[in-house]
C-alpha positions as CSV (number, residue, x, y, z in Angstrom):
1,M,102.2,-13.7,35.2
2,T,103.1,-14.4,31.9
3,H,101.2,-13.8,29.1
4,K,101.7,-16.1,26.1
5,P,100.3,-14.2,22.3
6,I,97.5,-15.6,20.7
7,A,98.7,-16.6,17.1
8,I,96.5,-13.6,14.9
9,S,96.3,-16.6,12.2
10,V,94.0,-18.7,14.5
11,I,91.6,-15.6,15.8
12,V,91.4,-15.1,11.9
13,P,89.4,-18.3,10.9
14,L,87.9,-18.8,13.5
15,S,85.8,-15.3,13.7
16,L,85.6,-15.9,9.6
17,A,83.9,-19.1,10.7
18,G,81.7,-17.7,13.2
19,I,80.4,-14.5,11.1
20,L,79.8,-17.0,8.2
21,T,77.7,-19.0,10.4
22,L,75.4,-16.2,11.6
23,A,75.4,-14.4,8.2
24,V,74.0,-18.0,7.3
25,L,71.7,-18.8,9.9
26,G,70.0,-15.6,9.5
27,W,69.7,-15.8,5.8
28,M,67.9,-19.1,6.3
29,S,65.4,-17.4,9.2
30,L,64.5,-14.5,6.8
31,T,63.6,-17.3,3.8
32,N,62.8,-19.9,6.0
33,Q,64.9,-22.6,4.1
34,A,66.1,-24.4,6.5
35,F,63.0,-24.3,9.0
36,A,59.2,-24.0,7.0
37,Q,57.2,-26.9,7.9
38,H,54.4,-27.5,5.3
39,P,51.6,-29.7,6.2
40,P,51.5,-33.1,5.1
41,P,49.4,-33.6,2.4
42,T,45.7,-34.5,3.1
43,T,43.6,-37.4,2.1
44,K,39.7,-36.0,1.9
45,P,37.6,-38.4,2.3
46,P,36.1,-40.4,-1.1
47,F,32.6,-40.1,0.0
48,S,29.8,-37.5,0.7
49,S,27.4,-39.5,2.4
50,M,25.8,-42.6,4.4
51,K,23.5,-45.0,3.7
52,I,21.6,-46.1,6.8
53,T,19.0,-49.2,6.0
54,L,17.1,-50.2,9.1
55,T,15.1,-53.9,8.9
56,G,13.2,-56.2,11.0
57,F,12.5,-53.6,14.2
58,P,9.1,-55.5,16.1
59,G,5.9,-53.2,14.3
60,Q,8.1,-52.1,11.5
61,N,6.6,-53.2,8.2
62,G,9.0,-51.7,6.1
63,E,12.2,-51.3,5.1
64,S,13.5,-48.0,6.1
65,V,16.4,-46.4,3.8
66,T,17.8,-42.7,5.0
67,N,20.8,-41.0,3.4
68,V,22.9,-38.7,5.5
69,G,24.7,-35.8,4.5
70,L,28.0,-36.3,5.5
71,R,30.0,-32.9,6.4
72,C,34.1,-33.8,6.4
73,L,36.2,-30.7,8.4
74,E,39.9,-31.9,8.3
75,S,41.4,-32.5,11.4
76,S,44.5,-33.5,13.1
77,P,45.1,-36.4,11.8
78,G,42.4,-36.8,8.9
79,H,39.2,-35.3,9.0
80,V,35.8,-35.6,11.2
81,C,32.9,-36.7,9.8
82,V,29.9,-35.2,10.8
83,G,26.0,-35.1,9.2
84,T,21.8,-35.7,10.7
85,S,18.8,-36.5,9.4
86,K,15.0,-37.5,10.2
87,L,14.5,-40.8,10.4
88,V,11.3,-42.9,9.3
89,I,10.8,-46.2,10.1
90,P,7.7,-47.6,8.7
91,G,5.5,-48.6,11.3
92,I,7.2,-47.6,13.8
93,G,7.4,-43.8,12.9
94,E,10.0,-40.8,12.9
95,G,13.0,-40.0,15.1
96,S,16.3,-38.6,14.1
97,T,20.2,-40.2,13.4
98,E,23.3,-38.7,13.9
99,V,26.5,-40.1,11.9
100,R,30.0,-38.7,13.8
101,F,33.7,-40.4,12.5
102,N,37.1,-39.7,12.0
103,F,38.7,-40.6,9.0
104,T,42.1,-40.6,9.2
105,P,45.0,-40.9,5.6
106,S,45.1,-44.1,6.0
107,F,41.8,-44.4,4.9
108,S,40.6,-45.6,8.4
109,I,37.1,-45.2,9.6
110,H,36.1,-44.8,13.4
111,G,32.8,-44.0,14.8
112,G,29.6,-44.4,15.2
113,V,25.9,-43.7,14.6
114,I,23.0,-42.8,17.0
115,F,19.5,-42.6,17.0
116,S,16.8,-41.2,18.4
117,G,13.3,-39.4,19.0
118,L,11.3,-42.4,17.6
119,P,8.3,-43.5,18.8
120,H,8.4,-44.9,22.2
121,Q,12.0,-44.7,22.8
122,R,12.8,-43.8,26.1
123,I,17.2,-43.5,25.4
124,P,19.6,-42.5,22.7
125,S,20.0,-45.8,21.1
126,F,23.8,-46.9,21.4
127,P,25.6,-45.9,18.8
128,V,26.4,-48.2,16.0
129,T,29.9,-48.5,15.4
130,V,31.7,-48.3,11.9
131,N,34.8,-49.5,10.8
132,G,36.1,-49.6,7.7
133,V,33.1,-48.8,5.5
134,T,29.8,-50.5,6.5
135,S,28.7,-51.1,9.7
136,S,31.0,-53.4,11.9
137,D,28.1,-55.8,13.5
138,P,24.5,-55.0,11.7
139,R,22.4,-55.7,15.3
140,L,21.0,-52.5,17.0
141,F,18.8,-52.5,19.8
142,I,16.5,-49.9,20.0
143,D,15.5,-49.0,24.1
144,G,11.5,-49.3,23.4
145,I,11.1,-50.5,20.3
146,G,13.6,-53.8,20.5
147,L,15.9,-55.4,18.4
148,G,16.8,-55.4,14.6
149,Q,19.3,-54.9,12.2
150,A,21.5,-51.5,10.9
151,L,23.5,-51.3,7.8
152,L,25.6,-48.4,7.4
153,Q,26.7,-48.0,4.2
154,L,29.4,-45.1,3.1
155,S,28.7,-43.7,-1.0
């Protein structure tokens, strides 16, 4: 078995390159220079309330306007906005409304509004969907009351 001598000229540069690489990686790790992750900038929702206008329900004898204050919490991606309020429909009575939707940095808005607790109402209404800044379809059926219209506006 013959041993071939390894030239020192090859070992020294490889060792120095390895030591230098480890030193740089250690420095970057300690100072978080290469691995720091900054969260993406968030765009806060440009609104703080939703105005709900209800009209045209059987037995309704006046326009119902409710302003629901919104609390928007950061989520990924964007924000989740929620709010609740007492609701009064003249000629029908009192109930409550719950608003919940997602707002993304690209300014897309998806969610809905549920109405519940009104006199003669047997089950909560299906959500009135919100796409954009206003309701996508103004028609609203409330069980036990009938068909009317709901206009939702963010402000």
